[in-house]
N, C-alpha and C positions, 0 to 999 in steps of 0.2 A: 711688167718689169720683173727681171729675175732677181731673186734674193737667195743667199747673200750676193752683194754686188759683184759684177764681173771684174771689177777693179781690185777687189780685196786680195786675190791671190798674188798679184804683182806687188801690191802694197806690203803685204806680209813678207814676201820674198825679199824685197829691197830693205825692209826694216831689219830683217835678220842679217843681211849682208853688211848693213851699216853697223849693226850691233857688234859684229865680229870682225870689224876692220880696225887697224891700228892707226896711230898718228900719221903714218906715211901713206895711208889709204889702202894698204895691202889687206886683202881679206884673209883671215886666219884659216886657210883651207885645211890645215892639219887638226883643227879643233873638232873633235867628234860630236860635241854638243851642238855645234852649228848644223852638221849634217842630220842629226836627229831631228832638229827643229824644222829643217827644210823638208825632210821626209814626211812630216806631218801634213805639209801642204802638197807635196808631190810624192805620194807613195810609190809612184813608178819612176825609177831613176832615169830611165830613158827620156821621159817627159821633162824631168828636171834639167837634164843635160841639154835637151833641145831648147828649153826656154832660156837657159843661161847663154847659149850661143846666139839666140835671137836678140837678147838684150845687148850682147857684145856687138852684133852686126848693126843694131840700131844706135850704137854709140852711147848706151846708157851705162854700161860697165865694161871692164876689160876682162875677158875670160878666154883661157886657152888650155887645152890638154895636150901634153907632149909625152910620147912614149910609143913603144912598139906593141903590136898586137899580142895579147896573151900576158902582158905585164901591166901592173897598176900604173896609170898615167901620172905624170907630174902635172899638177894643176897650178896655173898662174892666174890669179884673179885680183882685181883692184876695183875700188869704186872711184868716182870722180865727181866733179861739180855737176855734170849732167845727171848723175844719179839723184842728187838732191832736187834738181829742177823737175825731173820726171816724177819723182815721188810726190813732190808738192802738187804737181798737175793732177796726179791720180787721186790725191786726197780731196782736191777741189771738186773733181768730177764725182767722187763718192758723196761729198756733201750735197751736191746738186741732186743726186739720187735720193738722199735722205729727205730733202725738201719736197721733191716730187712724190715720194712715197707717202709722206705725211699728208700732202694735199689730196691724193687719191683716196686715202683711208678716211680723211676728214669728210670728203664729199660722200663717201659711201655711208659713213656713220650718221651723217646729218641729212641724208636724202629722204624726202617725204614721198612715198609711193602713191599717196592719195592725189598729189598734184599731177603726177604722171598719168594716173587713171583718168582724172578729170580732163586733161588735155587730149588724151586718146579718144575719150567719149565725145568731146566737143568736135574734134576733127572728123570722127565717124559720122556725127550728125550733119556736119557741113557737106560731107560726101554724099550722104543720103539725099539731102536737099538738092544738091547739084545733079545727082542722078535722075531724080524725079523731073527736074526741069528739062534735062536733056531728052528724056523719054517722051516728053510732051512737045518738044520743039524739033522740027526736022533739021534746022540749021545746027543744032547742038548735038544731034545724034552721033556724029563722028567722035565725040569725046567720051562716049559711053565705055568703049573698050579700055582706054587709059584709066578711067574711074574704077572699073572693075579690077584692074591690075593693082591699083592703089589700095583698094579694099582688101585684097588678098594679103598685101604687105601689112596692113593694119591688124589683120587677124593674127599674124605671126607676132607682131609687136605686143598685142594684147595678151597673147599666151605667155610671152616672156615676162611681161609686167606682172602677171598673176603669180608666176614662179618666184619672182623677186619679192612680191608682196608677202608670200609665205616665209621666205628667208628673213625679210625685214621683221615680221611679227614674232618669229620664233628665235631669232638669233640677234639681229642688230638692235631691235628695240629694247630687249632686256639689258644689253650692254649699255645703251644710252641711259637707261634708268639708273644704272649703277653709279653713274658719274665718273669723273676722271680717275678717282682713286681706284674704282673697280676696273676701269678700262686698262689701267697700267698693268693689270695682271693678265691681260689678254695678249693674243699674238701681236697685235699692233705695237704695243709698247715693248714686247720682247724683241721684235725685229729692230725697232728704232734704237733700243738700248744696246743691242749688239753692234749696230753700225757706229753709233756715237762712241761707245767705249773703245772700239777698235781704233778709230781715228785718233781719239785722245791719247791712247796708250802709245801710238806711234809718235805723236808730237811731243808728249812729255818725256817718254823714255829715251828719245833720240835727239832731243833738242840741241844738246851740246855738240854732238857729233855732226848734226846737220849744219849748225851754225859755223863750225870750223871749216866747212866746205865752201862757204861764201867768200 
């Protein structure tokens, strides 16, 4: 999963547009502070313009540039109810990503490599037994080749397991021992904090504006 969320750019973009819109839903395009904030998200003005037109075509906002080539265009832009609905949908998707990320990280931090090693060894022993039986039985000899192929795969899995075991012992296990207070200082909690704070800032900072669109 990519972090920060692929939805964040649009969430922040729409947040800024809502922030700089008036009671008539017109976006204050003459406000330089708005463009400064937008340029932090889209340093490339061409990409910003492209995304604004895409949102216009998708019916999320109204956006149009009028003017002759070589002259600064007149920009007409407004938000609408669809802006709120789309923003809400993006926030919900971002929240789902937060939960999925927490689950993945929790599984990673609580995973016991010893169990994996035991399961691999058990499966390898079963394969060895099956191979011996196949070698001593003419009827079972056709399965020798598949067994050998499976054995090769298990060697690869065992190698990966060994690498993970080193990572577990040197990185993950020390983090586990620190407890939750210590883990909060790690990348896990840094990532989650960024996601949650971004979503909360959008909801709290623009609740009144969003509510008026309903």
